[in-house]
N, C-alpha and C positions, 0 to 999 in steps of 0.2 A: 929752094922750095922742095918740099917733101909731099909726095902724092900717094894716097892710099885708096885702093879699089877693093871693095868688099863684095864679092860675087855671091849672091843669095840663091840657093837652090830651092826654088819655089815652083810647084806645078802651075800650069796656066790658070787653073781654076782658083788658085789662092792669091794671084798677083794683085788683083784689085784691093784685096784686104791689106796686103803688105804695103802697097802704095799709099793707102789711107793712113796706115800707122806712121809712115815717114812724112806725111804732109806737114806735121807740126815741127819736124826736126829742123827744117831750114831756118825758121825764125829763131829757134833755140841755139843753133850753131853760130849765129851771128854774135852771140855773147861769149863764145869760147875763145880765150886768148890764143892768138896764133892761127886761128882757122881763117883761111882766105876764101874758101869756096866749098859748097856742099851741093851735090847733085844726086838725085835719085833717077837712074836711067832705066826706063822700061824698054825691054826688047821688042822689036817689031815682029820677030819670028818666035813661034811657040817653043822651038827646040833650044832657044837661047835663054839666058837667065838675067834677072834684074841685077844691076850693079849700083852700089852706093859709092860715089867718088868724092873724096875730100882732098882739098889742097891746104897745105900748112906752110907757115913761114919756115919751120924747121922740124926735124925729127923729134927734137926735145919737146916742142909744143904738142905734137901728136901724142907722144908718150905721156906727157903731163895730163892730157885729156883722158886717155885710156885708164890712167890710174886715179882719176878724180871721182868725187862723189857724184858729179853731174853725169858722167859716163855710167856709173853704177845705177843711178836713178833711171836713166834713159833705157837701160837694158833690163831693168828689174821685171817688167811685165813679161817679157819673153822668157826669162829664167823661171819665173813663177808659174808660167802656163805653157811649158814645153809641149804638153800633150795636145793643146789646142792651137798651137802656132802653125801657120801654113808654111813657114820656112823650115825645110827639112835639114839643111845644113848650110854652111857658108865657107868661103875660102878668101883669105886676105892676101892681097898683092901690094907690096910697098915699093916705092921707087924714089930715088933722088932725081929731081929734074935737073938735068945737066944743061939743057937748052930750052928756053921758053921765051915768050914775048915779054 
């Protein structure tokens, strides 16, 4: 299993907007080959940042998605509207799950 965490740097006042943008993603991610789970994690504390956590059958499945038209389409709105996006930046953390249930 391959796990990817995308930490989004969003000020507290923009988090509701970002959460709404991701609300449709969980249904769409069900259709992506190799995607086992998708979560949008909203922090309880203002000084923390939202995280998008995805679980994949393999690293190859994740990379296939990142290089797919579906990925490009899902991220087009943000690329086209960088000035109006509440997300200031992000950081990706990727892990091979050595132990899991």
